[in-house]
Steps between C-alpha positions, in 0.01 A plus 500: 500500500431665162226771515295322240537150648139456585273204578149605401205349685135553395287461812124469525472389871379151406655195665687423177654851507595473863688173436662644186607810700705278742671347195566843351646628830725195535626539142567873549696427812697226336590713185549830680209652314237761594154354540234721342143404590228633274118495554236634264168622618287410197297768322126439488173691440170421679176590332126485581186611307512863597860609507870390484709480805871522439706293740754691714809293573645716784372289785612172340845645427538605864392157626733309253789729599444433871489124441817509294687703769396238755615220270836670433564533874463119522719443198780718627512292818510174311736619224730760661714744293260463206391820342117502453286762332139503390243694292126490485363614164157550353398384153438200283692201627690355199597836337613631844721201573656497155569875514655479846732213405611698189563802719714339773656225286539223757723197432209278598130548573316264739130427531286244686243317301164372610398236237146597416247240377162496343293821484747677722767455229268615223408822674836601664752330279856453622728799551825301477419335165373836361827662587708244312651672198393844624781564749869512418631377834523127582190410689483240778155357582467347843223242565238557769637254761868563438658672808878442499738536212797275414707437190662161531337352185391718208367403157520721192278435205734530199332510166825420310460797251810680629815429699479840676465511887500871572125479573595310820680794660227532763547134592871553534427796737280267710756225516799711593778257598269248663540140382190372317389291211372657174346266245415633155207291372426473128215310344520456124445252215819449295558877470827576317509856643501366850787267433695776329469732800528240783883494549539879487207544737648252757831682486342846538278369789802370690692820436213712644453271801846384607398441863197286414466158339353536160354239268294470180226235496338437160177313456348381172127546470229624271291660764754741650272649770395159642855358488640818665243492781570136571875566516461802725274317742752220519791736571301713748711817470503787749467740212386464143641746236322553180570734205232737353511710193377863489197480261291792378122492520469338155769238564354413839181387336674231288790390731426260785712583805682201654577708806131529580457127470799444739342716762186291499667171609808619690498450876807714541566867408535572131755755377405646159804640316517690173 
């Protein structure tokens, strides 16, 4: 195993995180990677009318560390010979996660997602969608009720703008030599650029995944999001792979992220690649 071959797992002790942790451990075992579990004790300040009380995180850090040690003991029994490490940090959640991913440079980061609704979503937001475009490592988002991970049927949302496939290196690592089906799905409306790149893309896809069955499925449609969702729900993949650009703050205001839309409807894990 390479020293930097790391599966990063952001854990918040929710049920979604516990399920995603099992997926992360299984993936680390399969790929010969080290599993790195990261928990952030969020910074906060409590105030009243007379004075300001600064929150001390020491007790919460100790509790979180004890819980993680207990969880790692269980994981090592279920996934033997898998190297597992953890760290409990203190700070603001999003900056802490992005900084840690930049620091350890994992080949994939994994997170469980609880799909918030209503006022809960307005107040707390969604960590996974916020991190899209902020982290450099491919990010796999595991739905709340997803407990076991398999890769027999995978769909990749190909936008047709390029014939390159290097962004799928993380998926190749996940596949290994296992037989599986990989369908590149493209929704367009008589786009010349798509037709120009299609043959080279199919060739490159097969070259990258020689042990898997690869195919390109093209759908004509004006409403790309709706047509794509319908196609994905019909195929019912084990994993949905979507591409996301790195946008700066200004670009992020004007560009609508398809990857965020895909995470809303997908019943299977979503792998966001860059």
